[in-house]
C-alpha positions in Angstrom: 0.2 0.0 -0.6 1.0 3.9 -0.6 2.6 5.3 1.9 0.8 8.8 0.6 -3.1 7.9 -0.1 -4.5 10.9 0.3 -5.2 13.1 -2.7 -5.6 16.6 -2.7 -6.9 18.1 -5.4 -6.7 22.0 -5.9 -7.7 24.6 -8.5 -4.7 27.2 -9.9 -5.5 29.7 -12.7 -2.7 30.1 -16.2 -0.8 32.0 -14.4 -0.4 30.8 -10.8 0.0 27.0 -12.7 3.1 29.0 -15.0 4.6 30.3 -11.8 4.1 27.1 -9.9 5.9 25.1 -13.1 9.0 27.6 -13.4 9.7 27.7 -10.0 9.3 23.4 -10.0 11.9 23.4 -13.2 14.4 25.5 -11.3 14.5 23.4 -8.9 15.0 20.0 -10.7 12.3 18.5 -8.1 8.8 17.5 -9.3 6.1 19.0 -8.4 4.9 16.9 -5.5 8.3 16.9 -3.7 8.6 20.9 -4.5 4.5 21.7 -3.0 5.9 18.5 -0.2 8.6 20.8 1.2 6.9 24.1 1.3 3.9 22.2 3.2 7.1 21.2 5.5 7.9 24.8 5.7 10.7 25.3 3.5 11.4 27.3 0.3 13.1 24.6 -2.6 16.2 26.1 -3.2 17.0 26.0 -7.4 18.9 23.2 -8.4 22.3 23.7 -8.5 24.9 24.2 -11.3 26.6 21.4 -12.6 29.4 22.1 -11.5 28.3 22.3 -7.7 28.7 18.4 -8.4 31.9 18.8 -9.7 33.0 21.1 -7.0 31.6 18.9 -4.5 33.3 15.3 -5.7 36.6 17.6 -5.5 36.5 18.4 -2.2 35.8 14.8 -0.7 38.6 13.8 -3.0 40.8 16.2 -0.8 38.5 14.7 2.6 40.2 11.6 1.6 43.5 12.5 1.3 43.7 14.2 4.7 41.9 11.1 6.0 44.9 9.0 5.2 47.8 11.0 5.2 46.0 12.0 8.9 46.4 8.0 9.4 49.7 7.7 8.5 50.6 10.7 10.6 48.9 8.9 13.4 51.1 5.9 13.3 54.6 8.2 12.6 54.4 11.1 14.6 55.2 13.2 12.1 52.6 15.4 11.3 51.3 18.2 13.7 48.3 16.3 14.9 46.5 19.2 16.6 46.6 21.6 13.7 45.8 18.9 11.1 42.7 18.0 12.9 42.0 21.2 12.9 42.4 21.8 9.0 40.7 18.6 8.1 37.4 20.3 10.7 37.8 23.7 8.9 37.2 21.7 5.7 34.4 19.7 7.0 32.6 22.8 7.9 33.2 24.2 4.6 31.5 21.5 2.9 28.8 21.8 5.3 28.2 25.8 4.5 28.2 25.0 0.8 25.7 22.4 1.4 23.7 24.2 2.8 24.5 27.4 0.7 23.3 26.0 -3.2 21.5 22.8 -2.1 18.8 22.4 1.2 15.7 24.4 1.0 15.4 26.9 3.4 12.7 28.0 6.2 10.1 30.0 5.0 9.9 33.2 7.1 7.4 35.0 8.5 5.6 37.0 5.6 7.3 35.1 2.4 5.7 32.5 1.0 8.4 31.4 -1.7 6.2 33.5 -4.7 9.4 35.9 -5.1 
């Protein structure tokens, strides 16, 4: 049985439908997923440019390399471990901020219904 078994039908005029379709297309989501996010109190962001994914893959490669270096450094006691750990935390925070800024939907502020 379907998890979502309640159908909701409502009507829009042509202008409203065009506006919704434009926003849905920019988000890269389905119309249903877009509306579900609005119902949950967040405005979906526009789909990121393909460069975003390439940048994130590169950052993750760097992170994996740092992790391998750290494992070796901890064994050999050759690297300043505290400094390295601090840099890894900065790296992870940067990845989180990029993802938050580009991918994650933003909360609806009072007075903002996402119709801009």
